[in-house]
C-alpha positions as CSV (number, residue, x, y, z in Angstrom):
1,M,26.1,144.7,-63.6
2,G,27.1,141.1,-62.8
3,I,30.0,140.0,-60.7
4,G,31.9,139.2,-63.9
5,G,31.4,142.7,-65.1
6,I,32.8,144.0,-61.8
7,V,35.8,141.8,-62.3
8,V,36.5,143.2,-65.7
9,I,36.2,146.8,-64.5
10,L,38.5,146.1,-61.5
11,M,41.2,144.2,-63.2
12,V,41.0,145.5,-66.8
13,C,42.4,142.7,-68.8
14,W,43.5,140.3,-66.0
15,I,43.1,140.1,-62.3
16,T,45.9,139.7,-59.8
17,G,45.9,137.7,-56.5
18,I,47.8,136.7,-53.4
19,N,51.5,136.0,-53.4
20,L,51.7,132.4,-52.4
21,L,55.2,132.9,-51.1
22,T,53.6,134.9,-48.2
23,L,51.0,132.4,-47.3
24,L,53.2,130.5,-44.9
25,S,54.6,133.7,-43.5
26,E,51.2,134.9,-42.5
27,G,49.0,132.5,-40.8
28,G,42.0,126.9,-38.4
29,V,38.3,125.2,-35.5
30,E,36.4,125.1,-38.9
31,L,33.4,127.4,-38.9
32,P,31.4,127.0,-42.1
33,G,28.0,128.1,-40.9
34,T,27.1,125.8,-38.0
35,Q,29.9,123.2,-38.5
36,Q,33.1,123.3,-36.7
37,E,36.2,121.2,-36.3
38,T,39.1,121.3,-33.8
39,A,42.6,121.6,-35.0
40,G,45.7,121.3,-32.9
41,G,43.8,120.9,-29.6
42,T,41.8,124.2,-29.9
43,P,38.8,124.3,-27.6
44,A,35.7,124.1,-29.9
45,N,33.4,126.4,-27.8
46,D,35.5,129.0,-26.1
47,E,35.1,132.7,-26.1
48,T,37.4,133.2,-29.1
49,T,35.4,130.6,-31.2
50,A,32.1,132.4,-30.3
51,F,33.5,135.7,-31.3
52,V,35.0,134.5,-34.6
53,R,31.7,132.7,-35.4
54,T,29.8,136.0,-34.9
55,V,32.2,138.0,-37.1
56,L,32.2,135.3,-39.8
57,A,28.4,135.4,-39.8
58,E,28.5,139.2,-40.2
59,T,30.8,138.8,-43.2
60,E,28.4,136.2,-44.7
61,D,25.5,138.6,-44.3
62,T,27.4,141.4,-46.0
63,W,28.8,139.3,-49.0
64,N,25.6,137.4,-49.5
65,A,23.8,140.7,-49.9
66,V,26.5,142.1,-52.2
67,F,26.6,139.1,-54.5
68,K,22.8,138.8,-54.6
69,A,22.6,142.5,-55.6
70,N,24.9,141.6,-58.5
71,G,23.0,138.6,-59.6
72,A,25.4,136.0,-58.2
73,D,25.5,133.5,-55.3
74,Y,28.2,133.9,-52.6
75,Q,30.0,130.7,-51.7
76,E,30.6,131.0,-48.0
77,P,34.1,130.0,-46.8
78,A,35.1,128.0,-43.8
79,L,37.2,129.6,-41.1
80,V,39.6,127.2,-39.3
81,L,40.9,128.1,-35.8
82,F,44.0,126.2,-34.8
83,L,46.5,126.0,-32.0
84,K,50.3,125.6,-32.5
85,Q,50.1,124.1,-36.0
86,V,47.7,123.1,-38.9
87,Q,47.8,121.4,-42.2
88,S,46.0,123.2,-45.1
89,A,45.8,122.5,-48.8
90,C,48.4,125.2,-49.2
91,G,50.8,123.3,-46.9
92,F,51.8,123.2,-43.2
93,A,51.7,126.3,-41.0
94,S,52.7,126.9,-37.4
95,S,51.5,129.5,-34.9
96,A,54.3,131.8,-36.1
97,S,52.6,131.9,-39.5
98,G,49.7,134.1,-38.4
99,P,46.4,134.3,-40.2
100,F,46.2,133.3,-43.9
101,Y,43.7,132.3,-46.6
102,C,44.3,129.1,-48.7
103,P,42.7,129.4,-52.2
104,Q,43.0,125.7,-52.8
105,D,40.6,124.6,-50.0
106,R,38.8,127.9,-49.7
107,K,39.4,128.2,-46.0
108,A,40.8,131.0,-43.8
109,Y,43.1,129.9,-41.1
110,L,43.5,131.8,-37.8
111,D,45.7,130.8,-34.9
112,T,43.9,131.2,-31.6
113,I,46.7,133.3,-30.1
114,S,46.6,135.8,-33.0
115,F,44.2,138.2,-31.2
116,R,46.5,138.2,-28.1
117,Q,49.4,139.0,-30.3
118,L,47.5,141.9,-31.8
119,D,47.3,143.4,-28.3
120,Q,50.6,142.4,-26.8
121,Q,53.0,142.6,-29.8
122,F,51.3,145.1,-32.1
123,D,49.5,147.4,-29.7
124,A,46.3,146.8,-31.5
125,A,43.7,145.7,-29.0
126,G,39.9,145.7,-29.4
127,D,37.0,143.7,-30.8
128,F,36.9,145.7,-34.1
129,A,40.7,145.2,-34.5
130,E,40.1,141.5,-34.2
131,A,37.1,141.6,-36.6
132,Y,39.3,143.4,-39.1
133,V,41.7,140.4,-39.2
134,V,38.9,138.0,-39.8
135,A,37.3,140.2,-42.4
136,H,40.6,140.7,-44.3
137,E,41.0,136.9,-44.7
138,V,37.4,136.6,-45.9
139,G,38.3,139.4,-48.3
140,H,40.8,137.1,-49.9
141,H,38.0,134.5,-50.2
142,V,35.9,137.0,-52.1
143,Q,39.0,137.6,-54.4
144,N,39.2,133.9,-54.9
145,I,35.6,133.7,-56.0
146,L,36.2,136.5,-58.4
147,S,39.2,134.7,-59.8
148,V,41.6,137.2,-58.5
149,L,43.8,134.7,-56.7
150,P,44.0,131.9,-59.3
151,R,44.8,134.3,-62.1
152,F,47.7,135.8,-60.3
153,N,49.0,132.4,-59.2
154,G,49.3,131.7,-62.9
155,A,50.6,135.1,-64.0
156,R,53.2,135.4,-61.2
157,K,55.3,132.7,-63.0
158,R,56.1,135.4,-65.6
159,M,56.9,138.1,-62.9
160,S,60.2,139.1,-61.3
161,E,60.3,139.0,-57.5
162,V,59.9,142.8,-57.4
163,E,56.8,142.7,-59.7
164,A,55.3,139.9,-57.7
165,N,55.7,141.8,-54.5
166,Q,54.2,144.9,-56.1
167,M,51.1,143.0,-57.2
168,S,50.9,141.2,-53.9
169,V,50.6,144.6,-52.3
170,R,47.7,145.5,-54.6
171,V,45.8,142.3,-53.7
172,E,46.4,142.8,-50.0
173,L,45.1,146.4,-50.2
174,Q,42.0,145.2,-52.0
175,A,41.4,142.7,-49.2
176,D,41.7,145.5,-46.7
177,C,39.2,147.5,-48.7
178,F,36.8,144.5,-48.7
179,A,37.3,144.2,-44.9
180,G,36.1,147.8,-44.7
181,V,33.1,147.0,-46.9
182,R,32.2,144.4,-44.4
183,G,32.3,146.9,-41.6
184,K,29.9,149.4,-43.3
185,P,26.6,147.5,-42.5
186,T,27.7,147.1,-38.9
187,D,28.0,150.9,-38.7
188,Q,24.7,151.5,-40.5
189,K,23.0,149.2,-37.9
190,G,24.3,151.4,-35.1
191,L,26.3,148.6,-33.6
192,L,29.6,150.4,-33.5
193,E,30.7,152.0,-30.3
194,G,33.0,155.0,-29.9
195,G,36.5,154.0,-30.8
196,D,35.6,150.8,-32.7
197,L,36.6,152.2,-36.1
198,E,39.9,153.5,-34.8
199,E,40.6,150.0,-33.4
200,A,40.5,148.6,-36.9
201,L,42.4,151.5,-38.4
202,N,45.1,151.1,-35.7
203,A,45.3,147.4,-36.5
204,A,45.9,148.1,-40.1
205,R,48.4,150.8,-39.2
206,Q,50.4,148.4,-36.9
207,I,50.8,145.7,-39.5
208,G,51.9,147.8,-42.4
209,D,55.1,146.5,-44.0
210,D,57.1,149.6,-43.2
211,T,56.0,149.6,-39.5
212,L,56.7,145.9,-39.1
213,Q,60.2,146.2,-40.7
214,K,61.1,149.2,-38.6
215,R,60.0,147.3,-35.5
216,S,61.9,144.2,-36.3
217,Q,65.1,145.5,-38.0
218,G,65.1,149.2,-37.6
219,Y,64.9,150.1,-41.3
220,V,62.6,149.4,-44.3
221,V,63.2,147.7,-47.7
222,P,60.4,148.9,-49.9
223,E,61.2,146.4,-52.7
224,S,60.3,143.6,-50.3
225,F,56.9,145.0,-49.3
226,N,54.1,142.5,-50.1
227,H,51.2,143.8,-48.0
228,G,51.4,147.6,-48.2
229,T,52.6,150.4,-46.0
230,S,50.7,151.4,-42.8
231,Q,49.3,154.5,-44.6
232,Q,48.1,152.4,-47.6
233,R,46.4,149.8,-45.4
234,V,44.6,152.4,-43.4
235,A,43.5,154.3,-46.5
236,W,42.1,151.2,-48.3
237,F,40.3,149.9,-45.2
238,K,38.8,153.4,-44.7
239,R,37.8,153.5,-48.4
240,G,35.8,150.3,-48.1
241,F,34.2,151.4,-44.8
242,D,33.3,154.8,-46.1
243,T,31.7,153.6,-49.4
244,G,30.5,150.2,-48.4
245,D,30.9,149.4,-52.1
246,M,33.2,146.7,-53.5
247,K,33.3,148.5,-56.9
248,G,35.3,151.2,-55.1
249,C,38.0,148.7,-54.2
250,D,40.0,148.9,-57.4
251,A,43.5,148.7,-56.0
252,F,45.1,147.8,-59.4
253,S,44.8,151.1,-61.4
254,G,48.1,152.0,-63.0
255,Y,49.6,148.5,-62.5
256,T,48.1,146.6,-65.5
257,E,50.6,148.0,-68.0
258,M,53.5,146.5,-66.0
259,L,52.1,143.1,-66.6
260,S,50.3,142.6,-69.9
261,C,47.7,140.1,-70.9
262,R,50.3,138.0,-72.7
263,S,49.7,134.3,-72.4
């Protein structure tokens, strides 16, 4: 079955994508293969850059193999590391934005202090936790290639804010699942150490909408969730990791009736 067939199975009659309203509320040195570029004064060859380059290469190995197995070519993304601020095709972002993927320029953006924040602010330290963040943004790139993101960007014009949030949750959970798919080959190669998987699961747990809202305001507002609860994010990453199969990442079942294929 080709990639197009997988898309049809996953999305039924249309495919959803990222909520652009959240792009600037999330959060690049550009690392497309061997090229790189410095943004906002970021050191081009520091330890963080080397680590991100390694993780990005691992995602490329995974997704090149997946797409090749389905008769398609994987168009590798660029990953941009930045410090303090950056200008993307999706607009301006500051360090407070956090990691994000921009469908327009097909680049993932990662502030260089994001990993430190994982440890200090979210109690989610560890290399595999950091790799999860990179792999999640690359998961959005995979969705963009599959037309997940552009189709939602058009469909969301017909959605209420609540509907858009609900579908944004679905796309984020699929990106979590894709991040898990990326981790499977690493496990199969025997490269994971004890506790690595738990680091990624803990990272997913710490950045669930409910956990973040409880931490920041003391209560949760489910209607405003746009990334998924801690339990959901852990479950979908684990699903991708356990199966290693992108076809198992259908996070949209039961949601297609809410938004029909009307033009």
